[in-house]
Legacy VTK file of the C-alpha trace (Angstrom):
# vtk DataFile Version 3.0
C-alpha trace
ASCII
DATASET POLYDATA
POINTS 62 float
-6.500 12.271 -8.801
-4.032 15.195 -7.734
-1.225 15.190 -6.366
-1.696 16.203 -2.940
-4.405 13.915 -2.533
-1.957 10.709 -3.441
0.753 12.117 -1.199
-0.669 12.315 1.930
-2.376 8.618 1.359
1.255 7.493 0.538
2.033 9.938 4.042
-0.919 8.075 6.096
0.138 5.024 5.264
3.487 4.733 5.476
2.774 6.909 9.157
-0.102 3.245 9.628
3.098 1.000 9.018
5.470 2.390 11.287
3.303 2.335 14.217
2.026 -1.109 13.133
5.915 -1.119 13.085
6.147 -0.011 15.902
4.273 -0.960 18.969
2.326 -3.599 17.811
4.250 -6.623 19.419
4.247 -9.329 17.425
6.553 -12.072 15.652
9.493 -10.371 13.032
7.939 -12.897 9.781
4.786 -11.157 9.914
5.835 -7.960 10.020
7.553 -8.949 7.233
4.402 -10.280 4.897
2.308 -7.065 6.583
5.166 -4.518 5.542
5.208 -6.510 1.861
2.282 -6.195 1.463
0.568 -2.766 1.925
3.925 -1.490 -0.129
2.729 -4.334 -3.018
-0.431 -3.003 -2.470
0.610 1.083 -2.172
2.106 -0.021 -5.483
-0.138 -1.279 -7.611
-2.584 1.712 -6.505
-0.084 4.253 -7.662
0.334 2.011 -10.564
-3.425 2.294 -11.671
-3.496 6.524 -10.518
-1.070 7.820 -12.882
-2.938 4.991 -15.925
-0.338 2.782 -16.073
-2.345 -0.373 -15.525
-5.770 -0.367 -16.377
-8.492 -0.231 -13.412
-7.915 -3.658 -11.241
-11.728 -4.500 -11.439
-11.037 -5.387 -14.635
-8.214 -8.129 -13.972
-10.212 -11.782 -14.189
-8.637 -14.938 -12.072
-10.556 -18.163 -13.100
LINES 1 63
62 0 1 2 3 4 5 6 7 8 9 10 11 12 13 14 15 16 17 18 19 20 21 22 23 24 25 26 27 28 29 30 31 32 33 34 35 36 37 38 39 40 41 42 43 44 45 46 47 48 49 50 51 52 53 54 55 56 57 58 59 60 61
């Protein structure tokens, strides 16, 4: 995946998260949960893109 696509994805996710935090009124704990989930998903995605972890599809939970 080209570096520009990674940067664009991170910028779009950051702007989206900023817009949610700034313009959507909701309780602070809910915003914190959304922030944590988005950051975790982005970190896992980056680790997968750079090949540090394998495909998330191969992970099985029983």
